[in-house]
C-alpha positions in Angstrom: -29.7 -28.2 50.8 -30.3 -32.0 50.3 -32.0 -34.6 52.5 -29.7 -36.3 54.9 -27.7 -39.1 53.3 -29.3 -38.4 49.8 -28.9 -36.2 46.8 -32.6 -35.3 46.9 -33.2 -31.5 47.0 -34.5 -30.5 50.4 -37.4 -28.6 48.8 -39.0 -31.9 47.8 -39.8 -32.8 51.4 -41.9 -29.7 52.3 -43.6 -30.0 49.0 -44.5 -33.6 49.7 -45.8 -32.7 53.2 -48.0 -30.0 51.6 -49.3 -32.4 49.0 -50.1 -34.9 51.9 -51.9 -32.4 54.0 -53.8 -31.1 51.0 -55.3 -34.5 50.7 -56.8 -34.1 54.2 -57.8 -30.4 54.3 -58.1 -27.3 52.3 -57.3 -25.0 55.3 -54.7 -22.6 54.1 -53.1 -22.2 57.5 -52.7 -26.0 57.9 -51.2 -26.3 54.4 -48.8 -23.5 55.0 -47.7 -25.0 58.4 -47.3 -28.4 56.7 -45.1 -26.8 54.1 -43.0 -25.0 56.8 -43.1 -27.8 59.4 -39.3 -28.4 59.2 -38.2 -24.8 58.8 -37.3 -24.3 62.4 -35.5 -27.6 62.8 -33.6 -27.6 59.7 -32.8 -24.0 59.0 -31.7 -20.9 61.0 -35.3 -19.6 60.8 -37.1 -19.1 64.3 -40.7 -19.5 65.3 -40.8 -15.7 65.8 -39.9 -15.2 62.1 -42.5 -17.7 61.0 -45.1 -15.8 63.1 -44.0 -12.4 61.7 -44.4 -13.7 58.1 -47.3 -16.1 58.4 -49.2 -15.3 61.6 -49.7 -16.7 65.0 -51.7 -19.8 64.1 -49.3 -21.0 61.5 -46.4 -20.4 63.9 -48.2 -22.4 66.6 -48.8 -25.2 64.2 -45.1 -25.3 63.0 -44.0 -25.0 66.8 -46.0 -28.1 67.6 -44.2 -30.2 65.0 -40.9 -28.8 65.8 -38.8 -30.8 68.3 -36.6 -29.2 71.0 -33.3 -30.3 69.7 -31.9 -30.1 73.2 -28.7 -28.3 72.1 -26.7 -29.2 75.2 -27.1 -32.9 74.5 -25.7 -34.7 71.5 -28.5 -35.5 69.0 -27.9 -39.4 69.3 -28.3 -39.1 73.0 -31.3 -36.8 73.0 -33.2 -38.9 70.3 -35.3 -40.9 72.7 -36.3 -38.0 74.9 -37.3 -36.0 71.9 -39.4 -38.7 70.4 -41.1 -39.5 73.7 -41.9 -35.8 74.0 -43.5 -36.0 70.6 -45.5 -38.9 71.5 -46.8 -37.3 74.8 -47.6 -34.1 73.0 -49.7 -35.8 70.4 -52.0 -37.3 73.1 -53.6 -33.9 73.6 -53.0 -32.5 70.1 -55.7 -30.9 68.0 -56.8 -32.6 64.8 -55.1 -29.8 62.8 -51.8 -30.5 64.6 -52.2 -34.2 64.0 -52.8 -33.6 60.2 -49.5 -31.7 60.1 -47.7 -34.5 62.1 -49.1 -37.1 59.7 -48.0 -35.2 56.7 -44.5 -34.9 58.1 -44.2 -38.6 59.3 -45.8 -40.0 56.1 -43.3 -38.2 54.0 -40.5 -39.5 56.2 -41.7 -43.1 56.2 -42.1 -43.1 52.4 -38.6 -41.9 52.0 -37.3 -44.6 54.4 -39.3 -47.3 52.7 -37.9 -46.2 49.2 -34.4 -46.1 50.5 -34.6 -49.3 52.6 -35.5 -51.1 49.4 -32.2 -49.9 47.8 -29.8 -50.2 50.7 -31.5 -52.2 53.4 -31.0 -51.7 57.1 -27.9 -49.6 56.3 -30.3 -46.7 56.0 -30.2 -46.5 59.8 -26.6 -45.3 59.6 -27.8 -41.9 58.3 -29.9 -41.3 61.4 -28.9 -40.0 64.8 -30.6 -43.2 66.2 -29.1 -46.3 64.7 -31.4 -48.9 66.2 -34.2 -49.8 63.8 -36.3 -51.2 66.6 -36.4 -47.9 68.3 -37.5 -46.2 65.0 -40.2 -48.9 64.8 -41.4 -48.0 68.4 -41.6 -44.4 67.5 -43.5 -44.7 64.2 -46.0 -47.2 65.8 -46.5 -44.9 68.8 -47.1 -41.9 66.4 -49.7 -44.0 64.4 -51.5 -45.0 67.6 -51.4 -41.3 68.7 -53.2 -40.1 65.6 -55.5 -43.1 65.3 -58.6 -40.8 64.9 -57.5 -40.2 61.3 -58.1 -43.7 59.9 -60.7 -42.6 57.4 -58.0 -40.7 55.5 -56.1 -42.6 52.9 -52.9 -40.9 54.2 -53.3 -42.4 57.5 -53.9 -45.9 55.9 -50.7 -45.4 53.7 -48.7 -44.4 56.8 -49.8 -47.6 58.5 -48.9 -49.7 55.5 -45.5 -48.1 55.2 -44.8 -48.7 58.8 -45.6 -52.4 58.4 -43.5 -52.7 55.2 -40.4 -50.9 56.7 -40.5 -52.7 60.0 -41.2 -56.3 58.8 -38.4 -56.4 56.2 
C-alpha cells in the first residue's frame, strides 16, 4: 500500500503517528492506538479484530479516531458530514483521544505541507473534498477542539503547519 496520490509506503504514516504520540506520552495503549489509528478506515480490519488483538481500551481509542465512512454515500458527498462529526466528538473527547487525533492530524498536515510545496493547490485533487477552504475550516476546527494541548511542541507544530498550508 502507498499513501493516496504518492509513492510513499503506507507504513510510514502509522510510524509517524506513533512517533508524534510518543512525544506526548509513554502510555503504551495510547501509542499502540496511535499506530493503529487508520487501520479500520484504510484496511479490511475491524474494531472487533483490534479489540481481540490489542484489548478494549486500544480498540476504543482507535474507534474514536475512525470515521464512519457512510458507505451508502459517495465519499465526496459525505466528507463534510464526517468532518463535522469529528469536530463535535472532539468537544467531549478525553485527553488520550485528543493525543491520538493530534498525532493523526499532524502527520496529515505535515504531508500536505510537504506536497503543497511541490505541487501547489493541485494537491486538493487527490482528496475526496477538492475545496481547500473546507480543508482549512476542518484543520482549524480540530486545532481549536484540542486547544488544551498547547504546551506540547506537537500542538505548536500542528498550528504552524495549518498557517503555512492555508496562507500559501
